[in-house]
N, C-alpha and C positions, 0 to 999 in steps of 0.2 A: 091299724097299718096292713090288717087282715084283707082290708075290702079296698086299701090301698095299691097290693098284690095282684088282689082279684082285677081291677080295674085297667092295671097297667100289662097283663096278660090279654086283656079284651082287647084292648086297643092293639096293642102289636099283635094277634091272631086275626083282627080285619083287616087290620095293614099288608098283613100277608098274605090274606085271602083277596084284595082287590087288586093287591101289583102283580098276583101272580093267574089273575082271570082274565083267560083271553075272553075275544067273541066270539070263538068260534060257534056258538047256538046261534048265532044267526044264519049260520047255512045250514042247508036240510038235506036228510036223504033223498034221492030219488030229484033234485033238483041240480042243474048246469053249472059243475066246480067252475070259478074265475079262473081265466083262460090270465098266462104269464110267458114273459118270455126273458130266463134271467139266464147268466155266463157262468160255467163251471171257471174251476181254477184258471186255467188256459185259455179262457177269453171265449172254447166255445158254446152257443146259443142252443138253449134246450126251449121251445112253448109246447105245453101242454096241446094246443091243438094239431101238432104233428101225430100224436098219439091217439088224436081219436077216429075208429074205424078200425084198429092195429092191433091193438094191448090197451090190457087193464094197466091203470097207472096208478102204484105208491108213490105218495106224496108226504114226507114223513118231515115236519118240522122237528131242528132240534136247536138247544137253547146256547152252545159255544161248541166252538172244536177244544179239542184237547181237555177235556174235563172227562174226570170222569166216569158218569153217566151216559156223558155222549161219545165216550171213545167203544163202552162199551156194547152200546146201539148201534154202532155204525159196524164195528167189530162181526156182530152176533149173522149184521148182513152180509157182511163180506165172506164172512165163512157157509153162506147157502145160499150165497149170490149165482151160481152154475145151476143151482133146481129152480131159481127164477127166469133166466136167461132160456134155460129148456122149456120153458112152460111158459114163454112167450110173457112175460109179464116185468115191464119197467119200475124198475125202482129209481127214485130221484130226491134225495136229501135235500134241504131246504136250512141253513141259518142266515141274521143279518150280520154277520163276519166276512171281513174282505176275502178278497181273492187269497189274500197274501196267507192268509192265516189256515184258509182250509185247504191250498195246495201246501202246509205242514202237516196240516192234519193227515191227509190223504199220506203226507212222503211215510209217516213218520208211523204209521196204521197198516201198508203194503192196500189201503183201500182201491177196488175195482169197480168202481160204481159212479155214477155222477153226482158230486154233494155240487149246489150251485148258491153264489150269494145274492144274496134280498137287503145287498147295506144298503138303498136308500131307505128301507123296511117299507115298502107298497106291496108286494105279494102276503107279507106277514099282514098285513092290517088288512088286505081282501079277505084272505081267509079265515081273520078274527082270533091268530095265536099272538099277537103281539101285545104281552104286559107292560107295566108302569112303565119296568128299568128298563124297556126298547128291546129285550130282547125276547124270540117267540119260544113260546110255552112246547111243553116236549109232546104235539097230538102230531096226528099218524091221519093222512084221508085219503082211503081207497077211491078211484074211480076208474068206473065201468068203462068199456070199448067206447062207451056211445057219448063217454065225457061227463057223464053224471058221474054223483055222490054217491056210492054204496055203501061207505061206510065212513064212520069220525069215529078213532080210538081216540079218547080225551086221557085214559088212566094207562099211563103206556107201561112194560114192564118192559126196562131195557133187557133182562136174562130173557124174556122169553117172545120179544117180538118177532124178530124175523119169522120164527114158527108163524107167530100168529098171522102175521100181514098176506103168508103167503100160501097157509089156509082158505081164507078169506079168495085174496087175489086169483087162488088158482081157481075158485067154483068159477069167475066169471067169464073162464075162455071158454 
């Protein structure tokens, strides 16, 4: 019976490892970040190419609007957003949520920066963050002014995320 429990734990562990592991390993530091155009909850379009030569960009993928970890992460950025703006750092949050879900999330939490809908999951796939559940893994990419990937943060701590990405991105100005 004990061996059966061990086998069960092993199978479940392997399931979660494969389900939660995106393919962000395929993108490399100092390589061009995949370009994209996505819309926010109001239908405004945002393209990564628009920021090339202008500002570093923090692209943070999050699994699901209005969940505890995603709310804590977004509110951390909200609380520090003036600092990002003053230092010419663009922040874009991306999830596979619908525009409607994102709008509710923004309104519920008074978020003051763009959250973009990747409902068709193409951008999440191109960044290698889509997991087997069809959600984006919590992974952050920091893009330099030239449009290259400067840093990939795979182990995001939602409590310190805003400060961590600010410190890295501000060094790129």
